[in-house]
C-alpha positions as a LaTeX table, in Angstrom:
\begin{tabular}{lrrr}
\hline
Residue & $x$ (\AA) & $y$ (\AA) & $z$ (\AA) \\
\hline
Unk1 & 0.00 & 0.00 & 0.00 \\
Unk2 & 1.33 & 3.43 & $-0.96$ \\
Unk3 & 1.88 & 5.87 & 1.85 \\
Unk4 & 0.10 & 9.18 & 1.56 \\
Unk5 & 2.47 & 12.09 & 1.13 \\
Unk6 & 2.13 & 14.78 & 3.77 \\
Unk7 & 3.17 & 18.37 & 3.30 \\
Unk8 & 3.85 & 20.89 & 6.00 \\
Unk9 & 0.92 & 23.24 & 6.37 \\
Unk10 & 1.50 & 26.65 & 4.86 \\
Unk11 & $-0.39$ & 29.58 & 6.33 \\
Unk12 & $-3.47$ & 30.44 & 4.33 \\
Unk13 & $-4.44$ & 33.86 & 3.06 \\
Unk14 & $-6.91$ & 34.43 & 5.89 \\
Unk15 & $-4.33$ & 33.54 & 8.52 \\
Unk16 & $-1.75$ & 35.90 & 6.99 \\
Unk17 & $-4.38$ & 38.64 & 6.77 \\
Unk18 & $-5.35$ & 38.07 & 10.40 \\
Unk19 & $-1.70$ & 38.26 & 11.53 \\
Unk20 & $-1.11$ & 41.46 & 9.56 \\
Unk21 & $-4.18$ & 43.24 & 10.92 \\
Unk22 & $-3.35$ & 42.03 & 14.45 \\
Unk23 & 0.13 & 43.55 & 14.06 \\
Unk24 & $-1.37$ & 46.86 & 12.90 \\
Unk25 & $-3.81$ & 46.77 & 15.80 \\
Unk26 & $-1.20$ & 46.09 & 18.51 \\
Unk27 & 1.35 & 48.58 & 17.18 \\
Unk28 & $-1.26$ & 51.35 & 16.86 \\
Unk29 & 0.64 & 52.64 & 13.82 \\
Unk30 & $-1.39$ & 54.87 & 11.49 \\
Unk31 & $-2.29$ & 53.15 & 8.23 \\
Unk32 & $-3.77$ & 54.16 & 4.90 \\
Unk33 & $-6.45$ & 51.81 & 3.56 \\
Unk34 & $-6.84$ & 51.98 & $-0.22$ \\
Unk35 & $-10.30$ & 50.90 & $-1.36$ \\
Unk36 & $-11.32$ & 49.37 & $-4.68$ \\
Unk37 & $-13.39$ & 52.46 & $-5.59$ \\
Unk38 & $-10.27$ & 54.67 & $-5.36$ \\
Unk39 & $-10.96$ & 56.16 & $-1.93$ \\
Unk40 & $-8.28$ & 56.25 & 0.74 \\
Unk41 & $-9.03$ & 56.06 & 4.45 \\
Unk42 & $-6.45$ & 56.95 & 7.08 \\
Unk43 & $-6.52$ & 55.91 & 10.72 \\
Unk44 & $-5.62$ & 53.24 & 13.25 \\
Unk45 & $-6.72$ & 49.62 & 13.00 \\
Unk46 & $-8.74$ & 49.11 & 16.18 \\
Unk47 & $-9.97$ & 45.55 & 15.50 \\
Unk48 & $-10.66$ & 43.12 & 12.68 \\
Unk49 & $-12.41$ & 39.84 & 12.05 \\
Unk50 & $-12.95$ & 37.62 & 9.01 \\
Unk51 & $-15.05$ & 40.20 & 7.16 \\
Unk52 & $-14.51$ & 43.75 & 8.47 \\
Unk53 & $-11.86$ & 46.10 & 9.85 \\
Unk54 & $-12.58$ & 48.82 & 12.40 \\
Unk55 & $-10.67$ & 51.98 & 11.56 \\
Unk56 & $-10.52$ & 54.83 & 14.07 \\
Unk57 & $-8.86$ & 58.22 & 14.34 \\
Unk58 & $-7.63$ & 57.60 & 17.91 \\
Unk59 & $-7.11$ & 54.44 & 19.98 \\
Unk60 & $-10.23$ & 55.25 & 22.05 \\
Unk61 & $-12.43$ & 56.40 & 19.16 \\
Unk62 & $-16.11$ & 55.91 & 20.05 \\
Unk63 & $-17.31$ & 56.03 & 16.41 \\
Unk64 & $-14.89$ & 53.95 & 14.29 \\
Unk65 & $-15.36$ & 53.39 & 10.59 \\
Unk66 & $-16.34$ & 49.87 & 9.53 \\
Unk67 & $-14.60$ & 48.78 & 6.32 \\
Unk68 & $-15.43$ & 45.52 & 4.57 \\
Unk69 & $-12.30$ & 43.53 & 3.71 \\
Unk70 & $-13.73$ & 42.83 & 0.24 \\
Unk71 & $-13.47$ & 46.55 & $-0.54$ \\
Unk72 & $-9.81$ & 46.81 & 0.54 \\
Unk73 & $-7.15$ & 46.69 & $-2.18$ \\
Unk74 & $-4.08$ & 47.69 & $-0.19$ \\
Unk75 & $-3.10$ & 48.65 & 3.35 \\
Unk76 & 0.09 & 50.68 & 3.85 \\
Unk77 & 1.67 & 52.37 & 6.83 \\
Unk78 & 0.97 & 56.11 & 6.78 \\
Unk79 & 4.47 & 57.25 & 7.78 \\
Unk80 & 6.28 & 55.15 & 5.15 \\
Unk81 & 5.58 & 57.74 & 2.43 \\
Unk82 & 7.98 & 60.21 & 4.09 \\
Unk83 & 10.90 & 57.82 & 3.63 \\
Unk84 & 12.96 & 58.38 & 0.49 \\
Unk85 & 12.50 & 55.81 & $-2.22$ \\
Unk86 & 15.75 & 54.28 & $-3.41$ \\
Unk87 & 15.66 & 52.84 & $-6.89$ \\
Unk88 & 17.85 & 49.81 & $-7.53$ \\
Unk89 & 20.92 & 50.38 & $-9.68$ \\
Unk90 & 20.17 & 49.01 & $-13.12$ \\
Unk91 & 22.83 & 46.59 & $-14.23$ \\
Unk92 & 24.12 & 46.27 & $-17.75$ \\
Unk93 & 21.47 & 45.29 & $-20.26$ \\
Unk94 & 21.38 & 41.79 & $-21.69$ \\
Unk95 & 23.21 & 41.06 & $-24.92$ \\
Unk96 & 20.95 & 40.74 & $-27.90$ \\
Unk97 & 20.62 & 37.27 & $-29.33$ \\
Unk98 & 19.56 & 36.52 & $-32.88$ \\
Unk99 & 16.00 & 35.28 & $-33.05$ \\
Unk100 & 15.36 & 31.79 & $-34.30$ \\
Unk101 & 12.88 & 31.88 & $-37.15$ \\
Unk102 & 11.84 & 28.42 & $-38.27$ \\
Unk103 & 11.62 & 27.68 & $-41.96$ \\
Unk104 & 8.15 & 27.22 & $-43.29$ \\
Unk105 & 7.28 & 24.32 & $-45.52$ \\
Unk106 & 6.63 & 25.06 & $-49.12$ \\
Unk107 & 3.06 & 24.38 & $-50.03$ \\
Unk108 & 2.34 & 22.42 & $-53.19$ \\
\hline
\end{tabular}
């Protein structure tokens, strides 16, 4: 009988999402939430679950904004934009190689 191959479990998308939002929530770092309709919301991640994120202006905000995770495209830290962006040094370009063009058969 053949033994079933077992793979180590890799964290799923939901688990990675949960860890990321938990890190934002515990650090209380201001974030920018980019939505699929083009809007940007700025604030602190107060809490999150499988479907929504609570976004507040202060840690003790009594009226946080509820944002559905389906509407979120990207979440970035708010203070990262002040850091200078360093572009990688482009290396020398690749040498050009002649293209291989196959011969076509002559039709009769």
